[in-house]
C-alpha positions as CSV (number, residue, x, y, z in Angstrom):
1,X,-33.6,-68.1,-37.2
2,X,-30.4,-66.3,-38.0
3,X,-32.3,-63.9,-40.3
4,X,-34.8,-63.3,-37.6
5,X,-32.1,-62.5,-35.2
6,X,-30.4,-60.2,-37.7
7,X,-33.6,-58.3,-38.3
8,X,-34.2,-58.1,-34.5
9,X,-30.7,-56.6,-34.0
10,X,-31.4,-54.1,-36.8
11,X,-34.7,-53.1,-35.3
12,X,-33.1,-52.7,-31.9
13,X,-30.4,-50.4,-33.3
14,X,-33.0,-48.4,-35.2
15,X,-35.1,-48.3,-32.0
16,X,-32.1,-47.0,-30.0
17,X,-31.4,-44.3,-32.6
18,X,-35.0,-43.3,-32.7
19,X,-35.1,-43.0,-28.9
20,X,-32.1,-40.7,-28.9
21,X,-33.5,-38.7,-31.8
22,X,-36.7,-38.4,-29.8
23,X,-34.6,-37.1,-26.8
24,X,-33.1,-34.5,-29.0
25,X,-36.5,-33.5,-30.3
26,X,-38.0,-33.4,-26.8
27,X,-35.1,-31.2,-25.6
28,X,-35.6,-28.9,-28.5
29,X,-39.3,-28.4,-27.5
30,X,-38.2,-27.3,-24.1
31,X,-35.8,-24.8,-25.4
32,X,-36.7,-21.3,-24.3
33,X,-38.2,-22.5,-21.0
34,X,-35.6,-21.7,-18.3
35,X,-37.7,-23.3,-15.7
36,X,-37.4,-26.6,-17.5
37,X,-33.7,-26.3,-18.6
38,X,-32.5,-29.1,-16.3
39,X,-34.9,-31.6,-17.9
40,X,-33.8,-30.4,-21.4
41,X,-30.1,-30.8,-20.4
42,X,-30.8,-34.3,-19.1
43,X,-32.4,-35.3,-22.3
44,X,-29.7,-33.9,-24.5
45,X,-27.0,-35.4,-22.2
46,X,-28.5,-38.9,-22.9
47,X,-28.1,-38.2,-26.7
48,X,-24.5,-37.0,-26.2
49,X,-23.6,-40.2,-24.4
50,X,-25.2,-42.6,-26.9
51,X,-22.9,-43.6,-29.8
52,X,-25.8,-43.3,-32.3
53,X,-26.2,-39.5,-31.7
54,X,-22.9,-38.6,-30.0
55,X,-21.4,-37.5,-33.3
56,X,-24.4,-35.7,-34.7
57,X,-24.1,-32.0,-35.1
58,X,-27.8,-31.5,-34.2
59,X,-27.2,-33.0,-30.8
60,X,-24.8,-30.3,-29.9
61,X,-26.6,-27.6,-31.8
62,X,-29.8,-28.2,-29.8
63,X,-27.7,-28.4,-26.6
64,X,-26.3,-25.0,-27.4
65,X,-29.6,-23.6,-28.5
66,X,-31.2,-24.6,-25.2
67,X,-28.6,-22.6,-23.3
68,X,-28.9,-19.5,-25.5
69,X,-32.7,-19.5,-25.6
70,X,-32.7,-19.7,-21.8
71,X,-30.2,-16.8,-21.7
72,X,-32.3,-14.7,-24.1
73,X,-35.5,-15.4,-22.1
74,X,-33.8,-14.2,-18.9
75,X,-32.3,-11.2,-20.7
76,X,-35.7,-10.1,-21.7
77,X,-37.0,-10.5,-18.2
78,X,-34.1,-8.5,-16.8
79,X,-35.2,-5.5,-18.8
80,X,-38.5,-5.6,-17.0
81,X,-37.3,-6.6,-13.6
82,X,-33.5,-6.9,-13.1
83,X,-33.9,-8.6,-9.7
84,X,-35.9,-11.4,-11.2
85,X,-32.9,-13.0,-13.0
86,X,-29.7,-14.7,-11.8
87,X,-26.8,-13.2,-13.8
88,X,-24.5,-16.0,-12.8
89,X,-26.9,-18.6,-14.2
90,X,-27.1,-16.5,-17.3
91,X,-23.3,-16.6,-17.6
92,X,-23.4,-20.4,-17.2
93,X,-25.9,-20.5,-20.1
94,X,-23.5,-18.5,-22.3
95,X,-20.5,-20.8,-21.5
96,X,-22.5,-24.0,-22.0
97,X,-24.0,-22.6,-25.2
98,X,-20.6,-21.7,-26.6
99,X,-19.0,-25.0,-25.7
100,X,-21.8,-27.0,-27.3
101,X,-21.8,-24.9,-30.5
102,X,-18.0,-25.2,-31.0
103,X,-18.5,-29.0,-30.8
104,X,-21.4,-28.9,-33.3
105,X,-19.5,-26.8,-35.9
106,X,-16.9,-29.5,-37.1
107,X,-19.5,-32.2,-37.0
108,X,-21.8,-30.2,-39.3
109,X,-19.0,-30.2,-41.8
110,X,-19.0,-34.0,-42.1
111,X,-21.0,-35.2,-45.1
112,X,-24.0,-37.3,-44.3
113,X,-24.9,-40.7,-45.8
114,X,-26.1,-38.9,-48.9
115,X,-22.8,-36.9,-49.2
116,X,-24.4,-33.6,-48.3
117,X,-22.9,-31.1,-45.8
118,X,-25.0,-29.2,-43.4
119,X,-24.6,-25.5,-44.1
120,X,-27.7,-24.3,-42.3
121,X,-26.5,-25.2,-38.8
122,X,-23.1,-23.4,-39.0
123,X,-24.8,-20.3,-40.2
124,X,-27.3,-20.4,-37.4
125,X,-24.5,-20.9,-34.8
126,X,-22.3,-18.1,-36.2
127,X,-25.3,-15.8,-36.2
128,X,-26.1,-16.6,-32.5
129,X,-22.5,-16.2,-31.4
130,X,-22.1,-12.9,-33.2
131,X,-25.2,-11.6,-31.7
132,X,-24.1,-12.5,-28.1
133,X,-20.5,-11.6,-28.3
134,X,-20.8,-8.5,-26.1
135,X,-22.7,-10.5,-23.5
136,X,-19.5,-12.6,-22.8
137,X,-17.7,-9.5,-21.7
138,X,-20.5,-8.5,-19.4
139,X,-20.8,-12.0,-18.0
140,X,-17.0,-12.1,-17.4
141,X,-17.4,-9.0,-15.2
142,X,-20.4,-10.5,-13.4
143,X,-18.5,-13.7,-12.7
144,X,-15.5,-11.7,-11.6
145,X,-17.6,-9.6,-9.2
146,X,-19.1,-12.7,-7.8
147,X,-15.6,-14.2,-7.0
148,X,-16.1,-16.8,-9.7
149,X,-12.8,-15.7,-11.2
150,X,-11.5,-19.0,-12.7
151,X,-12.6,-20.6,-14.8
152,X,-15.9,-18.8,-15.3
153,X,-14.7,-15.1,-15.6
154,X,-11.6,-16.2,-17.5
155,X,-13.5,-18.2,-20.1
156,X,-16.0,-15.4,-20.7
157,X,-13.3,-12.8,-21.2
158,X,-11.3,-15.1,-23.5
159,X,-14.3,-16.1,-25.6
160,X,-15.1,-12.4,-26.1
161,X,-11.6,-11.3,-27.0
162,X,-10.8,-14.3,-29.2
163,X,-14.0,-14.2,-31.2
164,X,-12.8,-12.0,-34.1
165,X,-9.9,-14.4,-34.6
166,X,-11.9,-17.6,-34.6
167,X,-11.7,-19.5,-37.9
168,X,-15.5,-20.0,-38.0
169,X,-16.0,-16.2,-37.6
170,X,-13.8,-15.1,-40.5
171,X,-16.6,-14.9,-43.0
172,X,-18.3,-12.4,-40.8
173,X,-15.3,-10.1,-40.5
174,X,-16.3,-9.4,-36.9
175,X,-14.7,-6.3,-35.5
176,X,-14.5,-5.4,-31.8
177,X,-12.9,-2.3,-30.3
178,X,-9.2,-3.0,-29.7
179,X,-9.3,-1.3,-26.4
180,X,-12.2,-3.6,-25.3
181,X,-10.4,-6.7,-26.5
182,X,-7.2,-5.6,-24.7
183,X,-9.2,-5.1,-21.5
184,X,-10.8,-8.5,-21.8
185,X,-7.5,-10.2,-22.4
186,X,-6.0,-8.3,-19.4
187,X,-8.9,-9.3,-17.2
188,X,-8.6,-12.9,-18.4
189,X,-4.9,-12.8,-17.4
190,X,-5.7,-11.7,-13.9
191,X,-8.4,-14.3,-13.6
192,X,-6.1,-17.2,-14.8
193,X,-3.4,-16.0,-12.4
194,X,-5.9,-16.1,-9.6
195,X,-6.7,-19.7,-10.6
196,X,-3.0,-20.6,-10.5
197,X,-3.0,-21.1,-14.3
198,X,0.2,-19.1,-15.0
199,X,0.7,-20.2,-18.6
200,X,-2.9,-19.3,-19.5
201,X,-2.4,-16.1,-17.7
202,X,0.9,-15.3,-19.5
203,X,-0.8,-16.0,-22.9
204,X,-3.7,-13.7,-22.0
205,X,-1.4,-10.8,-21.1
206,X,0.6,-11.4,-24.3
207,X,-2.6,-11.2,-26.3
208,X,-3.5,-8.0,-24.4
209,X,-0.3,-6.2,-25.4
210,X,-0.5,-7.6,-29.0
211,X,-3.9,-5.9,-29.5
212,X,-2.4,-2.6,-28.3
213,X,-3.4,-2.6,-24.6
214,X,-1.8,0.5,-23.2
215,X,-1.4,-0.3,-19.6
216,X,2.2,-1.3,-18.7
217,X,0.8,-3.7,-16.1
218,X,0.0,-6.2,-18.9
219,X,3.8,-6.4,-19.6
220,X,4.8,-6.5,-15.9
221,X,2.3,-9.2,-15.1
222,X,3.4,-11.3,-18.1
223,X,7.0,-11.1,-16.8
224,X,5.8,-12.1,-13.4
225,X,4.1,-15.2,-14.9
226,X,7.3,-16.4,-16.5
227,X,9.3,-15.7,-13.4
228,X,6.9,-17.8,-11.5
229,X,7.1,-20.5,-14.1
230,X,10.9,-20.6,-13.8
231,X,10.7,-20.9,-10.0
232,X,8.1,-23.7,-10.2
233,X,9.8,-25.8,-12.9
234,X,13.5,-25.9,-13.6
235,X,12.9,-27.3,-17.1
236,X,11.1,-24.1,-18.0
237,X,14.0,-21.8,-17.0
238,X,15.4,-21.2,-20.5
239,X,11.9,-20.8,-22.0
240,X,11.0,-18.4,-19.2
241,X,14.2,-16.5,-19.7
242,X,13.5,-16.0,-23.4
243,X,9.9,-15.0,-22.8
244,X,10.9,-12.5,-20.2
245,X,13.5,-10.9,-22.6
246,X,10.8,-10.7,-25.3
247,X,8.4,-8.9,-23.1
248,X,11.0,-6.7,-21.5
249,X,12.2,-5.6,-24.9
250,X,8.7,-4.8,-26.0
251,X,8.0,-2.9,-22.8
252,X,11.3,-1.0,-23.1
253,X,10.4,0.0,-26.6
254,X,7.0,1.2,-25.6
255,X,7.7,2.8,-22.2
256,X,11.4,3.4,-22.2
257,X,13.3,4.2,-18.9
258,X,10.1,5.6,-17.3
259,X,9.4,2.0,-16.3
260,X,12.8,0.6,-15.1
261,X,11.6,-3.0,-14.8
262,X,12.0,-3.5,-18.5
263,X,15.6,-2.3,-18.9
264,X,16.5,-4.0,-15.7
265,X,15.3,-7.3,-17.0
266,X,17.1,-6.8,-20.3
267,X,20.4,-6.0,-18.5
268,X,20.0,-8.9,-16.2
269,X,19.6,-11.2,-19.2
270,X,22.9,-9.8,-20.6
271,X,24.7,-10.2,-17.3
272,X,23.5,-13.8,-16.7
273,X,24.8,-14.6,-20.2
274,X,28.1,-13.1,-19.4
275,X,27.7,-10.2,-21.9
276,X,29.1,-7.6,-19.5
277,X,30.5,-5.2,-22.0
278,X,27.2,-5.1,-24.0
279,X,25.3,-4.5,-20.7
280,X,27.7,-1.6,-19.7
281,X,27.5,-0.1,-23.2
282,X,23.7,-0.3,-23.2
283,X,23.3,1.4,-19.8
284,X,26.0,3.9,-20.5
285,X,24.1,5.0,-23.7
286,X,20.9,5.4,-21.7
287,X,22.8,7.4,-19.0
288,X,24.1,9.8,-21.7
289,X,20.5,10.4,-22.8
290,X,19.2,10.5,-19.2
291,X,22.1,11.9,-17.1
292,X,19.9,12.6,-14.0
293,X,18.3,9.1,-13.8
294,X,19.4,7.5,-10.5
295,X,18.1,4.1,-11.5
296,X,20.3,3.9,-14.5
297,X,23.5,4.6,-12.4
298,X,22.3,2.0,-9.9
299,X,21.8,-0.4,-12.8
300,X,25.3,0.1,-14.1
301,X,26.6,-0.2,-10.6
302,X,25.0,-3.6,-10.5
303,X,26.7,-4.6,-13.7
304,X,30.1,-3.4,-12.5
305,X,29.5,-5.3,-9.3
306,X,29.0,-8.6,-11.3
307,X,32.2,-7.8,-13.1
308,X,34.0,-7.4,-9.8
309,X,34.9,-3.9,-10.7
310,X,34.3,-2.5,-7.2
311,X,35.6,1.0,-7.8
312,X,33.4,1.6,-10.8
313,X,30.4,0.0,-9.0
314,X,30.8,2.1,-5.9
315,X,31.2,5.3,-7.9
316,X,28.0,4.7,-9.8
317,X,26.1,3.9,-6.7
318,X,27.4,7.1,-5.0
319,X,26.2,9.0,-8.0
320,X,22.8,7.3,-7.9
321,X,22.2,8.2,-4.2
322,X,23.2,11.8,-4.8
323,X,20.3,12.3,-7.2
324,X,16.8,13.5,-6.0
325,X,14.9,10.7,-7.9
326,X,16.7,7.8,-6.3
327,X,14.4,5.0,-5.4
328,X,14.3,2.7,-2.4
329,X,15.8,-0.4,-4.1
330,X,18.7,1.6,-5.5
331,X,19.4,3.1,-2.0
332,X,19.4,-0.4,-0.5
333,X,21.6,-1.8,-3.1
334,X,24.0,1.1,-2.8
335,X,24.1,0.7,0.9
336,X,25.0,-3.0,0.5
337,X,27.7,-2.4,-2.1
338,X,29.4,0.4,-0.2
339,X,29.2,-1.4,3.1
340,X,30.6,-4.7,1.6
341,X,33.4,-2.9,-0.2
342,X,34.3,-1.1,3.1
343,X,34.3,-4.4,4.9
344,X,36.6,-5.9,2.3
345,X,39.0,-2.9,2.6
346,X,38.9,-3.1,6.4
347,X,40.0,-6.8,6.3
348,X,43.1,-5.9,4.2
349,X,44.4,-3.2,6.6
350,X,47.1,-4.4,9.0
351,X,49.3,-2.8,11.7
352,X,48.9,0.6,13.4
353,X,51.0,2.8,11.2
354,X,49.9,6.2,10.2
355,X,49.1,4.9,6.8
356,X,47.0,2.1,8.4
357,X,45.2,4.5,10.7
358,X,44.4,6.8,7.7
359,X,43.1,3.8,5.8
360,X,40.8,2.8,8.7
361,X,39.5,6.4,8.9
362,X,38.8,6.4,5.2
363,X,36.8,3.1,5.6
364,X,34.9,4.5,8.5
365,X,34.0,7.8,6.9
366,X,33.6,7.0,3.2
367,X,32.2,3.5,3.4
368,X,30.6,2.6,6.8
369,X,29.3,6.0,7.7
370,X,28.4,6.7,4.0
371,X,26.5,3.4,4.0
372,X,24.8,4.3,7.2
373,X,23.6,7.7,5.8
374,X,22.3,5.8,2.7
375,X,20.4,3.2,4.7
376,X,18.9,5.9,7.0
377,X,17.5,7.6,3.8
378,X,16.1,4.2,2.6
379,X,14.6,3.5,6.1
380,X,12.7,6.8,5.8
381,X,11.2,5.6,2.6
382,X,10.3,2.1,3.8
383,X,10.5,1.3,7.5
384,X,9.3,-2.3,7.2
385,X,12.0,-4.0,5.0
386,X,13.7,-6.9,6.9
387,X,16.6,-7.0,4.4
388,X,17.3,-3.4,5.0
389,X,17.1,-3.9,8.8
390,X,19.7,-6.7,8.6
391,X,22.0,-4.4,6.6
392,X,21.6,-1.6,9.1
393,X,22.5,-4.0,12.0
394,X,25.7,-5.0,10.2
395,X,26.7,-1.4,9.6
396,X,25.9,-0.4,13.2
397,X,27.9,-3.3,14.5
398,X,30.9,-2.3,12.3
399,X,30.8,1.3,13.5
400,X,30.4,0.5,17.2
401,X,32.9,-2.5,17.3
402,X,35.7,-1.7,14.9
403,X,36.3,1.8,16.1
404,X,36.1,1.5,19.9
C-alpha cells in the first residue's frame, strides 16, 4: 500500500509539472497574437506561480516572448495604419517583456539535472533586447506625453539609457549616442521627480551628467533632489550636503560663474562648516578674475555677514548693487543687510548732540534711504515677492517714524 501511495504521489507531481509545462507550451502557441495576449498571460502566470515551473528559465522566456511578439505585430500594423494600434499598450508590452527576460537570464545560467547550461535562451534574449533598444526611448516619450510619467515613462527611459552598461549586454558591445543616453537619463529624472521618487530622480540626473549631458538643468535638478531629501529626512542631511557639494563642484567646473547656483552652494558649504577664510579667499579670487560680476560681490557680502563683519559686508553689497548686472536676489539681500545694519546703528545713538544728529542723518541717508532705493529697484524687477514687500514695509516705517 505504501508503495502504491508513493507511486501515486510521484505521478501526481509529474502530472502537475506536465500541466504547467503544457501551460507554457500553450502560451507559446499564442505568442504573436495580440488579440489573445490576455489568455497567453493567464496561462504563463499559472506557470510562474507553480513551484514546479516558477524557477524555469523557459517560463519567463516565453512570458517575455509573448510581449515582444505582440509588440512586433502591432509595430508592423502601425506602419500600415498608425491609428490601428495603441502605443501605450505597446509600451506595456516592452516593459513586461523586459522584466520577464531579466528574470529568465539568471535562471538560464543554472545547470539542469544533466549539468548542462542553457546558452540558447540568453542569446535569444540579448538579440531581442538589442533589436528593441531604441523602441524604449520612443515608448518613454509616448508614456510621457500620455501623462503616464511614473513609473512607465521613467522605466522606459532608464532601460534604454542603462542598456549598454548591463552585464548581459557586455558581449554585444552595444553603443548608443551619448547625447541620446543623456537625454533619456534626464527625462527619467524628471519622470521620477514627478512620481515623488527623489532618490531615483537624483540618480538619473547624476547618470545624465556622467554621460556628458550638456544642459546645466541636470546639475540644478540633482541639487534640488538632495535639498528635498534633506528637508524630508533629517538623517539624510549629511549625505545630502555631501552630494550637493559634489554636484556643485562638477557644475562649477563645467559652467563657471555663468551659473551662480554652483559657486553659491560651494560657498554655503564652506560657511556652514565654519571655513570662513577659505570662503572669502575663494570668492575674492573669482572677483579678481570677474571684477564686474555683481553676484560675486553679493556672495562675499553674504560670507562677511555670517562672519559678523558688517562693514565689509555692507561695502560688498553696495558694490554689487552699483553694477548693471545685479540680479533680484542680490538686490533683496543687499537691501536687507543695509537696512538691518542701519537699524543696529540707530539703536546705539543716544542724546541730541550735534554728533548724535549727524549720526542719525547718516543712518537715514546712507542706510534707510539707500536700502529704500535698492528695494525700489528690486521691486521693479519682481513686484510679487512677499519677502521683499515685508522689507519695504519695515524701511518705510523707519523713514516715516524715526525722522518725524
